[in-house]
C-alpha angles and dihedrals in degrees: 000000000000090000090052091048091049090049092051093049095047096042109122122241117272119251110286094017121117092210138006124248088241090055090055091048091049090049090050091050092050092050092051090050090052091051091048090052092049093050093043089056088068088073086071106088094220092055094056089076087065096050095128092051093048093047093046090052097043097047100065091040089054092051090049090051091052096050102035093085090055093062113111113247091210119047095187112113094011109146128200087255091056093049093046091050090053092049095046094045092051091044089055093049097044095044092047093049092047091052097044093040091052092049092050090049091051091047092052091045091051089060088068093058093112089063094049123104127246088270091062092107091060091047091049092049091054093046093049093046090054093046092046091065091050092044095051091050092047094048091050090051092047093050095047095044091041091056089052094049092046090053090050097046104031120059098194146339092273090063090061087069104028100051133059091230090051094050093051089046090050091054089048092050091051090051091049091052090051090048092051092048090052090050090049090053090054095044102042105026114020100037094048090050090053091047092050091050091052092046090053091050094249095135092159091056091048089048091053094048093047100046099035108037101025097059092051093049096044091046089054090049091050092052090050091049093050091048089053091052090050090056094052096078089059091058095088124148114355141280089242092060094044091050092047094244094133129230123348115268118260123243119270135175093265094053092044092052091049091049093050 
């Protein structure tokens, strides 16, 4: 198997291609190794003082590693619609993984609350405020890209019920709505209550809200996010194809203006 893998990675690009598929896979592997090395450096006590710098460096490299394999090896015949579809699809994947991955990380971290100091509430508030910015951006990207992908793969509302693709997508959409509502509860109800408690000097009340309610909510969100990811493999093909509606429509000025 190692010989086959080596052969795939070293295979030259096909005529007319700017790079081989093996070259993209090799680039992806190298980028992931670089990210792993950066994150592993945080086990060195001296490097922990540079956490922001390490994270800021590792994040874009991780995104590049995720999307590099989606780049077309042959640019001939690539239309604007093709390129936009690649960009939107990868935006949907990256934004969704950032949001769900962040939630899972917070849920796991919340399990250590018994070992945290009395200042844990303040630490949690800072962590959640930072993640909230990332989460809001990710949710916006998921919604916008999701609308585009739904338009491409679903011909109409009836296909959400009449096709297998549509039914799985409908379940996914319901889970996404529940996930967003849970996030909205955290962002607009729970977090402001914690902030008001801290501002009034009621650190104990803020501690209770943070370490009792927050873990339960974020764990629920994580479970919803994981369930959504488990549905994704079943979204193969498109509802248009299953319903016999033919290929997805190409982008035109009217659709682009509506999307913007």
